[in-house]
C-alpha positions as CSV (number, residue, x, y, z in Angstrom):
1,M,0.0,0.0,0.0
2,A,3.0,2.3,0.0
3,G,2.7,5.4,-2.3
4,V,0.9,8.7,-2.3
5,L,-2.4,8.8,-4.5
6,V,-3.5,11.9,-6.4
7,L,-7.3,12.1,-6.2
8,D,-9.8,14.1,-8.1
9,I,-12.9,14.8,-5.8
10,A,-15.8,16.9,-7.0
11,D,-16.7,20.0,-5.1
12,D,-20.0,18.8,-4.0
13,I,-18.5,15.5,-2.5
14,R,-16.1,17.7,-0.6
15,L,-18.9,20.0,0.8
16,C,-21.1,17.0,1.5
17,L,-18.5,14.9,3.5
18,G,-16.1,17.6,4.9
19,E,-12.4,18.0,4.5
20,P,-11.3,15.5,7.2
21,T,-13.1,12.7,5.5
22,V,-11.8,13.8,2.0
23,T,-8.3,13.9,3.4
24,A,-8.5,10.4,4.8
25,L,-9.3,9.0,1.3
26,T,-5.7,9.1,0.3
27,R,-5.3,6.4,3.1
28,R,-8.5,4.5,2.3
29,F,-7.4,3.6,-1.3
30,G,-4.2,2.0,-2.3
31,P,-2.0,1.8,-5.3
32,E,-2.6,-2.1,-5.5
33,G,-6.4,-1.4,-5.9
34,R,-7.9,-1.9,-9.1
35,C,-10.2,0.2,-11.2
36,L,-13.7,-1.0,-11.2
37,S,-14.2,0.2,-14.9
38,C,-11.2,-1.1,-16.8
39,G,-9.9,-3.5,-14.1
40,G,-6.3,-2.2,-14.3
41,R,-4.2,-1.7,-11.1
42,F,-4.3,2.0,-9.7
43,G,-0.5,2.3,-9.4
44,V,0.5,5.8,-9.5
45,L,-2.0,7.0,-12.0
46,P,-4.2,9.9,-11.0
47,L,-7.6,8.7,-9.6
48,S,-11.2,10.1,-9.5
49,V,-13.6,9.4,-6.9
50,R,-17.3,8.8,-7.4
51,A,-19.6,9.1,-4.4
52,Y,-22.7,6.8,-4.8
53,R,-25.4,7.8,-2.3
54,D,-28.1,5.2,-1.5
55,H,-31.6,5.5,-0.2
56,V,-30.6,4.9,3.6
57,G,-28.1,7.7,3.5
58,I,-24.9,5.8,3.0
59,I,-22.4,7.2,0.8
60,T,-20.1,4.6,-1.0
61,L,-16.9,6.3,-2.4
62,V,-15.3,4.3,-5.3
63,A,-12.1,5.2,-6.8
64,Y,-11.3,4.9,-10.6
65,H,-8.7,5.8,-13.0
66,A,-9.1,9.4,-13.8
67,G,-9.5,8.6,-17.4
68,C,-12.2,5.9,-16.7
69,A,-14.8,7.9,-14.8
70,A,-15.3,11.4,-13.8
71,S,-15.7,12.4,-10.0
72,A,-19.5,13.0,-9.3
73,L,-21.9,12.7,-6.4
74,V,-24.5,10.2,-7.6
75,D,-27.9,9.3,-6.1
76,V,-28.3,5.4,-6.8
77,G,-31.3,4.5,-4.7
78,P,-31.5,0.8,-4.3
79,A,-29.2,0.0,-7.3
80,V,-26.6,-2.5,-6.8
81,L,-23.0,-1.0,-6.4
82,P,-19.8,-2.4,-7.8
83,R,-18.8,-5.5,-5.6
84,Q,-15.1,-6.2,-6.7
85,Q,-12.8,-5.2,-4.0
86,T,-9.1,-5.5,-3.6
87,W,-7.7,-6.0,-0.1
88,A,-4.3,-6.1,1.8
89,A,-3.5,-8.3,4.8
90,A,-0.3,-9.2,6.9
91,V,0.4,-11.5,10.0
92,T,2.5,-10.8,13.1
93,G,2.7,-11.3,16.7
94,I,1.9,-8.4,19.3
95,S,2.1,-8.2,22.9
96,L,-1.3,-7.3,24.5
97,P,-2.6,-7.2,28.0
98,V,-5.1,-10.2,28.3
99,A,-7.6,-10.9,30.9
100,S,-6.4,-13.1,33.7
101,R,-8.7,-15.3,35.9
102,R,-6.0,-15.4,38.6
103,R,-6.8,-13.3,41.6
104,F,-4.0,-11.3,43.2
105,R,-3.2,-11.4,47.1
106,G,-6.8,-12.4,47.9
107,R,-8.3,-9.2,46.7
108,G,-11.0,-11.0,44.6
109,A,-10.4,-9.1,41.4
110,P,-9.1,-10.6,38.1
111,G,-6.0,-8.9,36.8
112,T,-4.2,-8.7,33.4
113,R,-0.9,-9.9,32.0
114,D,0.8,-9.2,28.7
115,Q,0.9,-12.0,26.3
116,V,2.0,-12.3,22.8
117,M,-0.8,-13.0,20.4
118,P,-0.9,-13.7,16.7
119,V,-2.7,-11.2,14.7
120,L,-3.9,-10.8,11.1
121,F,-4.3,-7.1,10.0
122,A,-6.7,-6.5,7.1
123,H,-7.6,-3.5,5.1
124,P,-10.7,-4.6,3.6
125,S,-10.8,-2.6,0.3
126,L,-8.4,-0.5,-1.7
127,E,-10.8,0.9,-4.1
128,M,-13.9,1.3,-2.1
129,T,-15.0,2.8,1.1
130,R,-18.4,3.7,3.0
131,T,-19.1,7.0,4.9
132,R,-22.3,7.9,6.7
133,P,-23.0,11.8,6.7
134,A,-23.5,12.9,10.4
135,S,-24.4,16.5,9.2
136,W,-23.6,18.6,6.3
137,G,-19.9,18.8,5.8
138,E,-19.3,16.1,8.5
139,A,-19.2,12.2,8.0
140,V,-18.1,9.1,9.8
141,N,-16.4,5.8,8.5
142,A,-19.4,3.5,8.0
143,D,-17.2,0.6,7.3
144,M,-15.6,0.9,10.8
145,E,-19.2,1.2,12.3
146,G,-20.1,-2.0,10.6
147,Y,-17.2,-3.9,12.0
148,S,-17.9,-2.6,15.4
149,Q,-21.4,-3.9,15.1
150,L,-19.9,-7.4,14.3
151,G,-18.1,-7.3,17.7
152,F,-14.7,-5.6,16.8
153,A,-13.5,-3.0,19.4
154,E,-10.8,-0.6,20.0
155,P,-7.8,-1.9,21.8
156,S,-8.4,0.6,24.8
157,A,-12.2,-0.5,24.9
158,R,-11.2,-4.1,25.2
159,A,-8.8,-3.3,28.2
160,R,-12.1,-1.8,29.9
161,T,-14.5,-4.4,28.9
162,G,-12.7,-7.7,29.0
163,P,-12.1,-10.4,26.3
164,L,-12.7,-9.9,22.7
165,R,-15.8,-11.3,21.1
166,P,-15.5,-13.9,18.5
167,V,-15.9,-12.2,15.1
168,G,-15.1,-14.9,12.5
169,Q,-13.2,-18.2,11.9
170,A,-9.5,-18.8,11.2
171,W,-7.6,-21.7,9.5
172,M,-4.2,-22.5,8.1
173,Q,-3.6,-23.8,4.6
174,P,-0.4,-24.9,2.8
175,S,0.2,-22.8,-0.5
176,R,3.2,-23.1,-2.7
177,G,5.6,-24.5,0.0
178,A,4.5,-21.8,2.6
179,V,1.5,-21.5,5.0
180,Q,-1.3,-19.0,4.6
181,L,-3.5,-18.0,7.5
182,H,-6.9,-17.4,6.3
183,V,-9.6,-15.6,8.2
184,K,-13.4,-15.4,7.4
185,V,-15.5,-12.5,8.7
186,A,-19.1,-12.5,7.7
187,D,-18.9,-12.8,3.9
188,R,-15.3,-11.6,3.5
189,T,-12.3,-13.8,3.6
190,W,-8.6,-12.5,3.8
191,F,-5.2,-14.4,3.9
192,A,-1.6,-13.8,4.3
193,P,1.5,-15.9,4.8
194,I,2.3,-16.9,8.3
195,T,5.6,-17.8,9.9
196,R,6.2,-20.9,11.7
197,R,6.5,-19.1,15.1
198,A,3.1,-17.3,14.6
199,A,1.5,-20.5,13.5
200,M,2.7,-22.3,16.6
201,L,1.3,-19.2,18.6
202,A,-2.1,-19.5,16.8
203,V,-2.3,-23.2,17.8
204,A,-1.3,-22.6,21.3
205,R,-3.8,-19.6,21.7
206,G,-6.5,-21.7,20.0
207,G,-7.1,-18.7,17.7
208,I,-5.9,-15.4,16.4
209,L,-6.6,-11.7,16.7
210,V,-8.0,-9.9,13.6
211,G,-7.2,-6.2,13.3
212,I,-9.4,-4.2,11.0
213,T,-8.2,-1.0,9.5
214,C,-9.4,1.4,6.8
215,D,-6.6,3.9,7.1
216,R,-3.4,2.2,7.7
217,D,-1.1,-0.3,5.8
218,P,-1.3,-3.8,7.1
219,A,2.3,-4.7,5.9
220,R,3.6,-1.5,8.1
221,L,1.3,-2.4,11.1
222,A,2.8,-5.9,11.1
223,A,6.5,-4.4,10.6
224,E,6.8,-1.3,12.5
225,A,6.1,-1.1,16.2
226,R,6.0,2.7,16.3
227,Y,3.5,2.7,13.5
228,L,1.3,0.1,15.1
229,E,1.4,2.0,18.5
230,D,0.1,5.3,16.8
231,A,-2.6,3.3,15.0
232,F,-3.8,1.8,18.2
233,A,-3.7,5.3,19.9
234,S,-5.5,7.0,17.1
235,G,-8.3,4.5,17.0
236,D,-7.5,3.4,13.4
237,V,-7.5,-0.4,14.3
238,L,-10.4,-2.4,15.7
239,L,-9.7,-6.0,17.0
240,G,-11.7,-9.0,17.2
241,W,-11.1,-12.7,17.9
242,A,-11.2,-15.7,15.5
243,P,-11.1,-19.2,16.9
244,L,-8.7,-21.5,14.9
245,L,-10.7,-24.4,13.1
246,S,-9.3,-27.8,13.3
247,G,-9.1,-30.0,10.1
248,Q,-12.2,-31.7,11.2
249,D,-14.1,-28.4,11.6
250,K,-13.0,-27.2,8.2
251,R,-14.2,-30.4,6.5
252,R,-17.7,-29.8,8.2
253,K,-18.0,-26.1,7.8
254,P,-19.8,-25.0,4.6
255,G,-18.5,-22.3,2.3
256,L,-14.8,-22.7,3.4
257,S,-12.3,-23.3,0.3
258,C,-9.8,-25.4,2.2
């Protein structure tokens, strides 16, 4: 996802969503995304952003090559929007405080302790994002709202409320001499290579964390501690828990291509 995108965004979109949301779009789209008109990779070519406003007030922003579609705010009603989405994912291990059932010095209160946990970071779409206008000139990230409703939570909120809720399922699968970690959340599936150490951690923990972000590069989250700390502090990552399926579970589970 490295690189700076040049976006053409129509004035009526800017006025409707507000500059903070418009500025964030340079992070929500990525060079590895693909134009939903021609199918070509974005790369470093200039892009234009179309805003599709549906009948329930959600605005879906879709990036195209500037030569393929002009930026405009379009009312689409119940029409079906493009569904192709290119995503990015990366796996690493991170140290997080986890709830402990041990009671300290007879005080009767459970505590927390740091534990290294495997995590798959996913940026769900590099060419499409959804916003919900809160007022004229102000909008919120509807994608992150949707993942919150599925059970994902900010790391700080998790520390206050206890263990993370299950949000999906995870499994490991050999691929071309390596091992891929797959995660399925609702109707979306992401995967990325997993190291032997992280795979052993996933087995030992019985599952993995899933980190959803719309504004950060998963590869950098997995590789740069300071970048990850800043993302957590800024609320740019939501975490959920995905139990690890056994081989027998995968054979029984419909819809898993393993």
